[in-house]
C-alpha positions as a Python dict, from the first residue, in 0.01 Angstrom:
ca = {
    (1, 'M'): (0, 0, 0),
    (2, 'R'): (-319, -41, -223),
    (3, 'I'): (-383, 296, -431),
    (4, 'K'): (-682, 362, -238),
    (5, 'N'): (-538, 348, 75),
    (6, 'K'): (-221, 566, -69),
    (7, 'V'): (-518, 794, -228),
    (8, 'W'): (-639, 811, 183),
    (9, 'I'): (-375, 876, 396),
    (10, 'G'): (-203, 1132, 181),
    (11, 'S'): (-538, 1336, 166),
    (12, 'V'): (-533, 1297, 486),
    (13, 'F'): (-168, 1374, 565),
    (14, 'C'): (-274, 1710, 306),
    (15, 'I'): (-580, 1826, 486),
    (16, 'L'): (-404, 1776, 874),
    (17, 'S'): (0, 1944, 767),
    (18, 'A'): (-227, 2225, 682),
    (19, 'C'): (-507, 2282, 971),
    (20, 'L'): (-197, 2249, 1216),
    (21, 'W'): (-42, 2566, 996),
    (22, 'G'): (-342, 2764, 1027),
    (23, 'V'): (-360, 2702, 1406),
    (24, 'S'): (-50, 2745, 1506),
    (25, 'G'): (-55, 3162, 1323),
    (26, 'A'): (-334, 3109, 1596),
    (27, 'V'): (-133, 3065, 1858),
    (28, 'G'): (126, 3336, 1797),
    (29, 'Q'): (-185, 3556, 1842),
    (30, 'Y'): (-174, 3399, 2182),
    (31, 'L'): (175, 3458, 2250),
    (32, 'F'): (203, 3763, 2097),
    (33, 'N'): (-123, 3868, 2376),
    (34, 'Q'): (-93, 3701, 2597),
    (35, 'A'): (249, 3606, 2715),
    (36, 'G'): (389, 3951, 2548),
    (37, 'I'): (591, 3756, 2345),
    (38, 'S'): (780, 3926, 2034),
    (39, 'P'): (710, 3804, 1673),
    (40, 'E'): (1130, 3885, 1691),
    (41, 'W'): (1183, 3644, 1932),
    (42, 'L'): (929, 3371, 1826),
    (43, 'V'): (1105, 3407, 1485),
    (44, 'S'): (1423, 3369, 1566),
    (45, 'A'): (1341, 3052, 1853),
    (46, 'R'): (1146, 2857, 1616),
    (47, 'C'): (1331, 2887, 1335),
    (48, 'L'): (1622, 2743, 1528),
    (49, 'L'): (1462, 2438, 1705),
    (50, 'T'): (1272, 2393, 1387),
    (51, 'G'): (1573, 2393, 1151),
    (52, 'L'): (1694, 2155, 1389),
    (53, 'L'): (1506, 1919, 1396),
    (54, 'L'): (1457, 1851, 1038),
    (55, 'L'): (1818, 1834, 1002),
    (56, 'V'): (1864, 1624, 1282),
    (57, 'F'): (1563, 1409, 1119),
    (58, 'Y'): (1775, 1446, 800),
    (59, 'Q'): (2073, 1280, 858),
    (60, 'V'): (1914, 1020, 1055),
    (61, 'K'): (1719, 873, 760),
    (62, 'R'): (1934, 985, 499),
    (63, 'G'): (2281, 1149, 587),
    (64, 'G'): (2517, 1412, 394),
    (65, 'V'): (2356, 1757, 641),
    (66, 'F'): (2599, 1908, 466),
    (67, 'S'): (2555, 1872, 124),
    (68, 'I'): (2446, 2204, 11),
    (69, 'W'): (2716, 2368, 173),
    (70, 'M'): (3008, 2163, -105),
    (71, 'D'): (2942, 2400, -398),
    (72, 'R'): (3006, 2766, -396),
    (73, 'Q'): (2657, 2872, -596),
    (74, 'D'): (2443, 2649, -360),
    (75, 'R'): (2590, 2849, -35),
    (76, 'I'): (2500, 3158, -204),
    (77, 'G'): (2162, 3020, -300),
    (78, 'I'): (2033, 2910, 12),
    (79, 'I'): (2134, 3235, 175),
    (80, 'I'): (1935, 3415, -61),
    (81, 'F'): (1655, 3193, -64),
    (82, 'A'): (1678, 3238, 353),
    (83, 'L'): (1724, 3589, 328),
    (84, 'G'): (1516, 3672, 72),
    (85, 'G'): (1200, 3416, 87),
    (86, 'M'): (1218, 3257, 414),
    (87, 'L'): (1303, 3554, 634),
    (88, 'F'): (1011, 3807, 561),
    (89, 'M'): (780, 3557, 492),
    (90, 'Q'): (846, 3432, 841),
    (91, 'Y'): (868, 3754, 1084),
    (92, 'G'): (606, 3959, 756),
    (93, 'Y'): (328, 3689, 894),
    (94, 'F'): (359, 3692, 1234),
    (95, 'A'): (385, 4168, 1214),
    (96, 'A'): (113, 4103, 1047),
    (97, 'I'): (-74, 3896, 1315),
    (98, 'V'): (33, 4130, 1595),
    (99, 'H'): (-149, 4466, 1341),
    (100, 'S'): (-454, 4255, 1341),
    (101, 'N'): (-560, 3854, 1320),
    (102, 'A'): (-374, 3543, 1232),
    (103, 'A'): (-730, 3464, 1011),
    (104, 'T'): (-680, 3783, 852),
    (105, 'A'): (-255, 3747, 835),
    (106, 'T'): (-320, 3413, 635),
    (107, 'V'): (-540, 3510, 399),
    (108, 'L'): (-319, 3799, 315),
    (109, 'Q'): (-65, 3589, 315),
    (110, 'Y'): (-229, 3339, 96),
    (111, 'T'): (-239, 3586, -174),
    (112, 'A'): (79, 3502, -294),
    (113, 'P'): (-54, 3211, -618),
    (114, 'I'): (-173, 3532, -783),
    (115, 'L'): (142, 3724, -772),
    (116, 'I'): (315, 3400, -888),
    (117, 'V'): (87, 3472, -1210),
    (118, 'V'): (182, 3814, -1229),
    (119, 'Y'): (520, 3739, -1256),
    (120, 'L'): (575, 3486, -1461),
    (121, 'A'): (306, 3684, -1705),
    (122, 'F'): (564, 4004, -1754),
    (123, 'R'): (874, 3710, -1744),
    (124, 'E'): (716, 3430, -2053),
    (125, 'K'): (583, 3865, -2144),
    (126, 'K'): (234, 3698, -2248),
    (127, 'L'): (-101, 3751, -2135),
    (128, 'P'): (-283, 3557, -1844),
    (129, 'T'): (-573, 3318, -1925),
    (130, 'K'): (-905, 3420, -1875),
    (131, 'L'): (-949, 3198, -1575),
    (132, 'E'): (-563, 3374, -1478),
    (133, 'C'): (-750, 3703, -1466),
    (134, 'I'): (-1039, 3597, -1323),
    (135, 'A'): (-854, 3477, -1012),
    (136, 'V'): (-659, 3805, -1003),
    (137, 'F'): (-956, 4022, -1015),
    (138, 'G'): (-1091, 3844, -695),
    (139, 'C'): (-817, 3815, -518),
    (140, 'L'): (-787, 4177, -535),
    (141, 'V'): (-1206, 4249, -466),
    (142, 'G'): (-1125, 4003, -128),
    (143, 'T'): (-771, 4188, -41),
    (144, 'I'): (-1028, 4523, -24),
    (145, 'L'): (-1287, 4362, 91),
    (146, 'L'): (-1054, 4304, 403),
    (147, 'A'): (-857, 4603, 395),
    (148, 'T'): (-1233, 4866, 366),
    (149, 'H'): (-1521, 4698, 483),
    (150, 'G'): (-1656, 4762, 166),
    (151, 'N'): (-1618, 5088, 171),
    (152, 'L'): (-1330, 5243, 9),
    (153, 'K'): (-1338, 5575, 165),
    (154, 'S'): (-1184, 5410, 486),
    (155, 'L'): (-956, 5143, 647),
    (156, 'S'): (-1051, 4823, 898),
    (157, 'L'): (-755, 4704, 886),
    (158, 'S'): (-376, 4941, 982),
    (159, 'P'): (-143, 5019, 722),
    (160, 'Q'): (66, 4782, 925),
    (161, 'A'): (-117, 4498, 870),
    (162, 'L'): (-181, 4551, 453),
    (163, 'F'): (222, 4612, 477),
    (164, 'W'): (323, 4312, 690),
    (165, 'G'): (59, 4097, 531),
    (166, 'A'): (198, 4162, 96),
    (167, 'L'): (559, 4198, 244),
    (168, 'S'): (498, 3801, 366),
    (169, 'S'): (307, 3729, 80),
    (170, 'L'): (532, 3873, -187),
    (171, 'A'): (769, 3622, -3),
    (172, 'L'): (634, 3333, 27),
    (173, 'A'): (589, 3403, -321),
    (174, 'F'): (957, 3462, -353),
    (175, 'Y'): (1017, 3158, -150),
    (176, 'T'): (801, 2942, -448),
    (177, 'V'): (991, 3025, -753),
    (178, 'Y'): (1314, 3162, -633),
    (179, 'P'): (1470, 2738, -579),
    (180, 'V'): (1403, 2554, -808),
    (181, 'R'): (1738, 2451, -943),
    (182, 'L'): (1768, 2432, -586),
    (183, 'L'): (1512, 2178, -510),
    (184, 'A'): (1646, 1951, -843),
    (185, 'K'): (1953, 1886, -675),
    (186, 'Y'): (1858, 1882, -309),
    (187, 'D'): (1592, 1740, -73),
    (188, 'A'): (1339, 1989, 8),
    (189, 'M'): (1370, 1931, 405),
    (190, 'L'): (1751, 1963, 373),
    (191, 'L'): (1683, 2263, 206),
    (192, 'I'): (1431, 2451, 418),
    (193, 'G'): (1606, 2341, 712),
    (194, 'W'): (1923, 2463, 654),
    (195, 'S'): (1748, 2802, 557),
    (196, 'M'): (1596, 2833, 910),
    (197, 'L'): (1904, 2802, 1057),
    (198, 'V'): (2044, 3063, 830),
    (199, 'L'): (1733, 3292, 949),
    (200, 'S'): (1717, 3207, 1278),
    (201, 'F'): (2097, 3356, 1309),
    (202, 'V'): (2037, 3636, 1148),
    (203, 'M'): (1692, 3723, 1336),
    (204, 'H'): (1987, 3626, 1627),
    (205, 'F'): (2183, 3953, 1586),
    (206, 'V'): (1778, 4121, 1601),
    (207, 'H'): (1657, 3922, 1875),
    (208, 'P'): (1852, 3646, 2078),
    (209, 'S'): (1668, 3340, 2136),
    (210, 'W'): (1824, 3320, 2507),
    (211, 'D'): (1719, 3709, 2541),
    (212, 'F'): (1364, 3644, 2674),
    (213, 'A'): (1113, 3885, 2671),
    (214, 'G'): (759, 3797, 2834),
    (215, 'S'): (544, 3590, 3044),
    (216, 'W'): (748, 3203, 3097),
    (217, 'N'): (515, 2942, 3233),
    (218, 'T'): (365, 2713, 3147),
    (219, 'S'): (90, 2785, 2911),
    (220, 'T'): (348, 2945, 2699),
    (221, 'L'): (587, 2650, 2653),
    (222, 'L'): (281, 2499, 2556),
    (223, 'A'): (208, 2651, 2300),
    (224, 'M'): (609, 2725, 2200),
    (225, 'G'): (606, 2355, 2133),
    (226, 'F'): (293, 2348, 1971),
    (227, 'I'): (424, 2577, 1680),
    (228, 'V'): (768, 2416, 1682),
    (229, 'I'): (628, 2037, 1681),
    (230, 'L'): (273, 2044, 1521),
    (231, 'G'): (239, 2346, 1335),
    (232, 'T'): (606, 2346, 1204),
    (233, 'T'): (814, 2026, 1231),
    (234, 'V'): (504, 1735, 1232),
    (235, 'P'): (267, 1921, 949),
    (236, 'Y'): (619, 1977, 710),
    (237, 'L'): (673, 1581, 771),
    (238, 'M'): (327, 1458, 684),
    (239, 'F'): (263, 1701, 397),
    (240, 'L'): (617, 1559, 219),
    (241, 'N'): (442, 1195, 253),
    (242, 'G'): (50, 1349, 168),
    (243, 'V'): (260, 1462, -145),
    (244, 'K'): (419, 1138, -244),
    (245, 'Y'): (135, 1034, -213),
    (246, 'I'): (-152, 1202, -412),
    (247, 'G'): (35, 1463, -599),
    (248, 'P'): (119, 1812, -523),
    (249, 'T'): (-206, 1964, -747),
    (250, 'K'): (-430, 1794, -503),
    (251, 'S'): (-206, 1840, -222),
    (252, 'S'): (-212, 2230, -315),
    (253, 'L'): (-583, 2211, -292),
    (254, 'Y'): (-614, 2063, -19),
    (255, 'A'): (-333, 2321, 227),
    (256, 'S'): (-660, 2530, 154),
    (257, 'A'): (-837, 2410, 512),
    (258, 'E'): (-522, 2654, 640),
    (259, 'P'): (-698, 2954, 667),
    (260, 'L'): (-1017, 2809, 684),
    (261, 'A'): (-846, 2691, 1039),
    (262, 'S'): (-671, 2975, 1104),
    (263, 'T'): (-1034, 3148, 1064),
    (264, 'V'): (-1230, 2897, 1291),
    (265, 'V'): (-962, 2852, 1531),
    (266, 'S'): (-932, 3272, 1557),
    (267, 'V'): (-1325, 3290, 1598),
    (268, 'V'): (-1392, 2989, 1855),
    (269, 'W'): (-1108, 3028, 2062),
    (270, 'L'): (-906, 3357, 2091),
    (271, 'K'): (-1291, 3522, 1990),
    (272, 'V'): (-1157, 3754, 1752),
    (273, 'H'): (-1471, 3930, 1590),
    (274, 'L'): (-1475, 3936, 1251),
    (275, 'E'): (-1722, 4126, 990),
    (276, 'F'): (-1937, 3952, 808),
    (277, 'I'): (-1782, 4137, 534),
    (278, 'D'): (-1430, 3999, 595),
    (279, 'Y'): (-1588, 3678, 540),
    (280, 'I'): (-1666, 3739, 253),
    (281, 'G'): (-1335, 3830, 155),
    (282, 'F'): (-1181, 3564, 221),
    (283, 'V'): (-1420, 3326, 0),
    (284, 'F'): (-1286, 3511, -236),
    (285, 'I'): (-905, 3515, -168),
    (286, 'V'): (-983, 3119, -99),
    (287, 'A'): (-1156, 3068, -472),
    (288, 'A'): (-945, 3241, -661),
    (289, 'V'): (-627, 3048, -512),
    (290, 'L'): (-852, 2712, -524),
    (291, 'L'): (-897, 2863, -893),
    (292, 'L'): (-524, 2833, -1024),
    (293, 'S'): (-478, 2538, -823),
    (294, 'F'): (-687, 2360, -1143),
    (295, 'V'): (-577, 2618, -1364),
    (296, 'N'): (-153, 2614, -1333),
    (297, 'P'): (-134, 2281, -1195),
    (298, 'A'): (194, 2305, -1340),
    (299, 'Q'): (303, 2513, -1045),
    (300, 'E'): (413, 2167, -905),
    (301, 'E'): (778, 2263, -773),
    (302, 'K'): (795, 2476, -482),
    (303, 'P'): (906, 2366, -151),
    (304, 'Q'): (636, 2328, 70),
    (305, 'K'): (471, 2609, 274),
    (306, 'T'): (653, 2608, 665),
    (307, 'S'): (419, 2904, 809),
}
């Protein structure tokens, strides 16, 4: 395959996967509002089905699907990764949607790279660069605009939305930074597939996937199928191939299509009303993360997001 074709295909894969991730958040909002499904059940069922699909795909393609459980340190590592990162990233994101909307929840979670910059500055005991400071400031401004609509005396978002959005962002930052050692040893698909099954096992004590509460009809079935297949499994596999063709740095830039897709679908399909100041806040946050993508191309060892 020619290099130009690889770049074009990789770019399309990354953009499409980011768009599908963004749309899946809006579909989740539809399930919460129209079908009466709880975020606890959705996380439990989604992670079970997606984890199984990823691991079956891995076993068919490469084999050795249980290899990650052979080492005691790795077993502990994947449990920490699943419960410390995946759990609150998944549940926090959907809980934020319940208390706000898919567009806002996606953008709030999208602030995670800013948190990573702050964490690395503390860990390495050095001040952020000027551009990193500008990115952090822009992210803070965008978040404040979203939370207050420009009126610092009142909140436009509920405290619950801010809490779950912030928690999902913190969890995504942990999810990105923690598994460096595991990723050096195992394929990301294997790591994420097992972490989803571990998370699903834990969530079954909260809300088992077989204990369905809501309106189960054709629309619900199609929406759930979209989230599991087109909203998680397919874009994840596409993004992995995109990274292989164009590299993690460009891939992370194209991933900025996720909040854009979530916003467009939320406004057009779900009729979510956003103020002009909300769009300004979105622009500040997305611009800040894009700036970091240029400043910090070294952050290339992260697992691909599965939101």
